[in-house]
N, C-alpha and C positions, 0 to 999 in steps of 0.2 A: 573376195566377194562375199563369202559366208560371214566372214567378220564384220562386214559392213552391214549385213542384214541383222546380224545379232545386235549391233550397236543401235540400229533403228528400233528393234523390239524393246531394248532396255530402256530407250528414251520413251517410247509409247507407254510402256508399263509404269514409268515414273511419273508421267502425267496423269495417267489414270489413277494411280494410288494418291496423288496429290488432291485430285478432284474428289475421290472418295473420302479423304480426310476432312474436306470442308463441311460445315454445318449443313445437314441435309435440308433443302427446301426453303433456304432463307428467302428468296424472291417471292416463293409462293406464299409464305406466311406473311410477308410485308403487303403483298396484294390483298390479303384479308382484311387490312385495316384501311379506312379512309381517313387520312389525316390532312388537315389543312390548318397552317399556321400554329402547329403545335397542339391543336385540338382533335382528339380522336372523335370524328363525326359518327362513324357507323363501323361495326364489325360485321364482315360478311362471309366469315369462314364457317366450318362446321366442326372445329376441333373440340375435344372434351377438356383438354388442358390448356389454357390460354396464357401466354406470356406477352404482356403489352410491351412494345418497343420503348426504349428509354429516351426516344425524341419526343415522346408525348409528354405535354405538360398539363393538359386538361381533358377530361373525359366528358364528351358533350351529352346533351339532352338525348335520352332514349338510345344510347350508342349500342347497347347490348340488349335492348328490350326484346323480351320473348325468346331469347336464344336457349332453348330447352335442352340442348345437348351438353352444354357447358357444365363441367364438374368442379373445376377449380380454375382461379384467375390469379395471376401474379401481377401486382401494379408496381412499376418502378418508383424509385425516390424522385424522379423528375417531375412526378405528377402532383400538383397542387390543389386542384379543385375537381370535385365529382359532381357532376351536375344533375338536375332532376331526372328521375327515372333511368339513370345511366344503366343499372343492371336489373331493372323491374322485370319480374315474371321469368327469370332465369330459373325455371322450376327445378333443375337438377343440380343447381350449384349447391355444394356442400361446404367449401371452403374458400375463403378469400383473405389475402394478406393486403392490408392497407398501411403503407408507409407513414412515419410521422410527418413527412413533409406535406401531407395533405391538410389544408386548414378549413376546408368546406365540403359538407356533404349535402347535396341538394335534396329537396323534397321528394319523397317516394323512391330515393335512390336504390333501395333494395327491396321495395315493397313487392310481395308476391313470390319471393325466393322461398318457397315452401320446404325445400330440403336443406336450407342453411342451417347448420348446427352450431357453428362458432364464428365469431368475428371479433378482431382486436381493433378498437377504434383509435384513431391517431390522438396523440396528447395535445394537439394544438387546436382542435376544434372548439368553438364557443358556444355552439348551439346544435341541437339535433332537430331537424326541420320536420314539418308535418309529413306524416306517413312514410318516413324513411325506412322503418322496419315493419310496416303494418303487414299482417298476414304471413309472417315468416314463422309457420307453424312448428318447425323443428328446432328453432333457437331455444336452447337451454339456459345459456349463460352470457351475460354481456357486463362488461365494465364500463361505467360512464367516466370518462376522464375528468380530472379536478378542474378544468377550465371552464367546463360547460355551465352556462348560466341560465339557458332555457331549454325545455322539452317541448316540441311542437305538438299542435293538435294530432291525434291519432298515430303518433310516433310509433308506438309499439302495439297498437291494436290488433287484437287476435293472434298474439304470439303465445299459442296455446301450450307449448312446452315450457315456457318461463316460469320458474318457481320461486325466484327471489330477485330482488333488485335493491340496490343501495344508491340512494339519490345523493351525490356528494354535497358538501355545504356550499359550493359554488353556484348551485342552482337556486334561482329565486323565483322561477315560473314554471309550472307545469300545464300544458294545454289541454283543451277539451278532449276527453275520451282517449287520452294519451296511453294509457295501459288497460283500456276497456276490453272486455271479453278475453282476457289473459286468465282463463278459468282455473289454472293451476297456481297462480300467483299468490302465495300465502304470506311470504316473508318480504315486507316492505320497510326499508329504513329511510326515513325522510330527512331532507336537508333541514338544518336548524336556521337557515337563512331564507326559507320559503316566504314569499309575499303574496303569491298568487297560486291557487289551484283551481283550474277552471272546471265547468260543469262535467261530472261524469268521468273524471280522470282516471279513477280506478273502479268504475262501474263494471258490475259482473265479473270481479276477480274473486278468488277464493277468500282473500283477506276482506273484501267488502262484504261478501255474504255472512261471514262470521260476525264482523262488526255490526251489520245490520240487524241480526237476530238478537244481539246484546242490546240493541237500542242505542248503540253508541253514535257519535258524531265524529267526523274528520276534523281535528282541531290541531293547528300547529302554530306555534309562535303567537299564541293569542287570537289568531284568525280562525273562525269557524268557516271551513270551506265547503263542507257537505254535510247537510242534516240527515242524509241517506234516506232510509225508509220511515222517517218519524211520522207518527200518526197523531190525531187529536190535539189534546193540550200538552205542550211542550215547555219546559223551563230550560233556558240555555245556561249550562254551567257557569259558575264563577271563573274569572280569570279571562274570558274572552273579551277582547277589545274592539273586535270588528267582525261583522258579518259579510263574507265575501261573495263574490259574483255568483249569482244563481244558487247560493247555499242550499235553499229549501226547494229547488226546482224538482227533485224526485220524491219530495214528501207529500203527504196529505194532511198537514196539521190544520187544525181549526183555530187554535189560539197559541200564541207565542209570548212568553214572558222574558224580556231581555234583562240581564242583570246590570247592576250599577258598575260601570267600567267600560261599557260598549260606548265607543266614540263615533264609529262610522258604520252606516249601513251602505254596502256596496251596490253596485249596479244589479238591478233585479233581485236583489238579495232575498226579499220576502215575496216575490211576485209569484204567488201560488193561489189559484182560483178558490180552494177551499178555506182560505184564511178569513175569518169574520171578526177576530178581535186580537189586539196586540197591546202589550204594555211597553212603553218606551222609557228608558231610565233618564233621570236627571244627569246631565253630563255628556249626553248624546250631542254631537256637533253637527254631523252631516247626514242628511237623508239622500242617498244617491240617485242616480238616473234609474227611473222606472223601479224604484224600490219596492213599492207596493202596488204597481200597475196590475189591473185585472183581478184584484182581490175583492172579497165580499164585506169589506169593512163599512159599517154603518156610521161609525164616528171615530175620531182620532184626537188624542190629546198630545200635542206637540210641547215638548219641554221647552222652557225659555232658554235652555243653553244651547239650542240649535241655532246655527247661523246661516245654514244653506239647505234649502229644498231644491233639488235639482230637476233637470228636465224630466218630464212625464212621471214624475215621482208618485203622483196618485192617479194618473190618467186611467180612464176606463174602470173606475171603481164605481160601478153602477148602483151601489147601494149606499154610498155616502151621502149623508143629509146636510151636514153642517160641519164648518171648519173655522177654527179660530187661530190666525197666525199671531203668536205671542210675541211680546218684546224680546229682541234678541236676534230674530230672524232678519238678516240683512238682504238675502238674495233668494229669489224665486225663479227658477228656470222656465223656459217656454214650455207650454202645454202641460204644466205641472198638474192642474186639475181639469184637463180636457176631457170631454166625453164622460163626465160625472153626471149622468142624466137625472139622478135624483137630488142633486145638490140644490139646496134652497137658500142656504145662508153662508156667507163667508165674511170675516172681517179682517182687515190688515192693520198691524200695528204701526207705531210711528217710526219704528226702526227699519223698516222695509224701504230700501232704497234703489233696488234694482229688480225689475220684473221683466221677465222675457215675453215674447209675443205669445198671443193665444193662451195665457194662463187659464182662462175660462172661455167656454165657447157656447155656441147656440143650442148644443144638446142638453145644457142645463136649464132647468126651469127656474131661475133665480128669482127670489122674491126680496132679497136684501143683501146688498153689497155695501160694506162700510170701510171707510178709511179713517183713521185717527185723524182728528182735526190738527194734530201736532205733526203729522208726517210732512216732512219737508219737500217731498218730491212728487207725490201723487194725490190726485182727487178722483172722485167718481160721480158721473152725472148722466141719469137718463140712459143707462145702457152703454155708456162710454167711459173707459179709462183714460183719464188725461193727466197730463202733467200739472204740477201744482198752479202754474199760471195759465192753465187751460189752452196753451197755445200748440201743444203736441198731442194728437190722437194716438194712443198706445194700444189700445184694445177695443174691440167692439162686441158687445154681447148681442146686440140686434142684428143678427146674421142672416136673416132670410127677409125677402120682400123688398120694400123702398126704403132706403137709407138716406137720412139728411143728417150730414155731419154738422155739429153745433157751431154756430157763429163764434167767432173768436179763434178758433183752430187755424194755424198756419202751416202745419206740417203732420206727418205721419210717421209712425215707426215702419220699418220694413216687414213685408210679409203679413200685415195685419189682417187682410181680407183673405188670406189662403183657405181655399176649399169652402168658402162661404156660398151660400145659395141666395144671394141678394139678386135682385131683378133690376134695381136701378140705384144709382147713387148721386147725391147732389152735394157739391162742395160749397162752403160759405164763401161770401165775398172777401173773407179775410184770408182765404187759402192762398199760400204762397209757392208750396212745392208739392208735386206729386212724384213719389218715388219711382225708380225703375221696376218694371214687373210687378206693380201694385195690384194688378187684376189678373194675373196669369192664371190662377186656378178657380176663378169665379165662373162656373160652367153655365149659369143661367143669367148672367148679366147681359141686359140687352140696351141699356141707356146710361150715359155719363153726362153730368152737367157741371161745368166748370165756370168760373168768373174770368172776365177778359183780362183782369189785373194779374192773373197767375203769372209768377216769375219763371217757373220751370215745369215742364210737363216730361217726366222721364220716359226713357224708352221702354215700349210695352211690347215685348216679343210676341205674346199671345194675349188674347183676352178670353181666357176660359175655354169653353167649348164652342168657340165660333158663333156665339149667339148674339154678339154685339150688333146693333143696327144703326146706332147713331150716337154722336157726341155733339152736345149743344154748348155753346159759349154764350153767356149772357153778360150784359153790360155791367160793369162794376167799378166804383172808385174813379170814374172818369179816366180810366187807364186801359188801353187796348194793347195787350201783348199777344193776344190769340184772338182768332175769329173762327166762325164756322158757317157752312152753307150746305143745306140738304144733308145734315149729319156728318159731313166731313169736317176734319179739323185742320186748321191752317194757322200761320203765323198772322200778325196783324194785317198786313196787306194782301194777304192771301197768295203770295208768291212761293211760299214754301208749304208743301203739302206734308202735313205730319201723321194723319191717320185717315185713310179712306176704308170705312168697315164693310163696304158692300161685298157680297159673296160671289156674284156671278159675272157678268160682263161690265168691267169697270171702265170709265172713259175719264181721264184726267182733264180738268178744266183748262182752257187754252191761256188763263192768267198765271198759271203755275210755271215757275223757272226752276225750282229745286224740289227733289223728292227725298225725304228723309229715311233713316233707317226704319225697317219694319213698318212701312207706310201702308202696306196692304195685307194686314193680319188675316183677313177672311177670304181673300180672292181664291176663287175655285176654277174659273173657265178661262178668263183673259183679261188684259189690261191694255188700253190704247192710250198712248202717250204723245202729245202734241209737239210741234217743232219749237215751241217756246221754251220748252224744258231743256236747260243747258247742264244740269248736274243732277245725277242719280247716285245715292249712297250705295256702297257696296252691299249692304245688308237690306236694301229696300224691300226684297222680296224674301219671304220665309221659305227657302227652297224645300225644307223638309216636310213642311205641311202641304206644300203644292205637289210634291213628288208624285209622278205617274209611273205606272207599270207598263210594260211593252203593249198590253192589249188595250190601254186606256187612251182616250183622247188627248193630245198633247195640251199643255197650258200654253197659250200664245200671247206673246208680247208684240203688240202692233206699234210701228213708228215709221217715220220717213227715212228715206234713203239718205245716208250721210249725217243724219242727226245724232244727237247725243245718246239716244236710246239704242241706236245701232252700234255705236262704239262701245256701249255699256255691255250690249249682249256679246260682242266679239271678245271683250275682256274676260268674260265669264263663260264663254261658249262651251268649253269642255265640261264644265261642272253642270251648266244648265241642260245640255243635252243628256247627260247622264240621269238627270232627273225628269226628263220628259218636258222640258220647257223650251219652246221654239220662238224665233223671232220672224215676223212677216212685215216686210217693207211695203210701203205704198207712197206714191207722190201726190195723192189727192183722191178724191172721190168724184166719180162722174155719175149721172143719173141717166137711165134710159127709161122713159115713160111709155107705156103700152096704152093706147086708146082703143077700148073695147066697144066703142059706140060705131054702129055701122060696119060696113065691110063685109068680108066673106067668113065662112065658118072654118078658118084655118086655125084649128086649135093647137097644131104642132108647133108653129112659130109665127104668131100673128103679129101684124103691124097695126092692123084694126080689124075687128070683128064683132059679129053679134052671135052671142051663144046663150041658148035658152036653158040648158040643163048639162049636167055632167062637169067633168073637170077640165079646165084649161091649163096645160103644161106649157109654161114659159121656159125656153132654153135659157141657160146662163150666158149673158152676153160676154164677149171676150174682147180685150184691148190689150195689146202688148204694153207691159209695164205698169198695168193697173191691177188692182184687187177687186173683185166683184164681192160686195158685202150684202 
């Protein structure tokens, strides 16, 4: 018996020993991780030292966000991606090991890890995304792998312990403020393949401060990336071939002399409000997007070598008075001279064959616009920029008041009336096409007049600020493709409703059978649709401008039971209800007449009464299946 008990004790001790030899808390640790399809969605434990399970292939968005107790993390080789904000604000994290299996680090992955001192980046990553290590104030050293091609905006911003950085030759782009506020960063080795260093990439670093005091500029591979704190009159050094994106953004220059050899001015390259004079060299080819926007230039001499003046190149140059576009320029982007309020004269050479929309606009007090008679594409006439054959309206300087498009015009460029303050526009009998959304931003437009012979009236989602009151169709060329009645636009026989601009309670005429897209651009209260209508376009109502809040009166669509409008409403019911649009059915309208001559003083519910003073209250009549209007 004793031997039997001893045997049981031995077995029990063996089992306990085996259990104790197992890794402690495996199940507990696994419960700390929320893992779905290989993605670690959330860590919900409180350990200081975390070992991520090797079943994980991806660390999800904000998976460890704000876990302030974690000191170290070990990532297994099974992990391939670390998503945005994965370890953000792990304020006690000192060390983390990232295996070379990881091919992507998401934006802000380690941002705010203020105790992080060292990290080894995987060799396979090709980019360091925005904010990846922003505000890692203890990070002293980091090696950027040789496959990285770009460093994103704010990637290392405020890494205040970082003293040196070597950008490998694989890197071609450094984002805005990538190393800004790294106030101890004094040793910077730049890639020899850099094509782009964006605004403020090294702003407020120790290196930047030293260079600024020397009056130096950040120049690499022939590109001037940052003029730093340049002031007054500046001569750009020889050897520079390009002025980069916002290169003078932090300067206060008044005059810039560019050397021979500069071929390109990048986006917003010299867009600085203090600039009043610039010398452009022969050999310059491209003036980039907004290159001189908002400067104080009074005049500009454009070299004949220039072929492109890009979008907004001189927009908002409020002091610019005259411009000559020389032979050689082929393309001028949209809004290139927009909002140049002092511009009086501009001349275009014969080589200009492409002009974007609104190159000039109503803010300019133009006195003289000239096009070379040899220009094969363009001509100018009484405030209108036209194609050479005068059949296409390309730009309009008369952008306020009443506009009459010249006879002979058949078509327009897109967006030529954007943001204009015209009150009415009349198209000529020659007009054939009106583009989609041609009047969208005309906030003061009240009246449109078109010829009956028009071939196409494009979809107009909105008419500016809902100011439109009517569209008139006049007879032209003995052709009727469009018609109008009481300011409403129809097809020739009025069976198709194209635009009803009324704002309040709209009643569709009973000769209409079809309602087009955006037929009710201004409707605010209700639309009543007759039984004659058999088809309603899916986008007949602009639900976003109609939209009601919970406390507002619904927008009503009235129609007959079983009619096309009821079916239309049912089709879109969920969407309409969400935006406060309701359907009310009626089978007809009946009239109840109250004869107030003679009878008794029954003011509460009279059938007939005589009442000399005060208010008569008529109770709403009711009849099942009918609507009282």
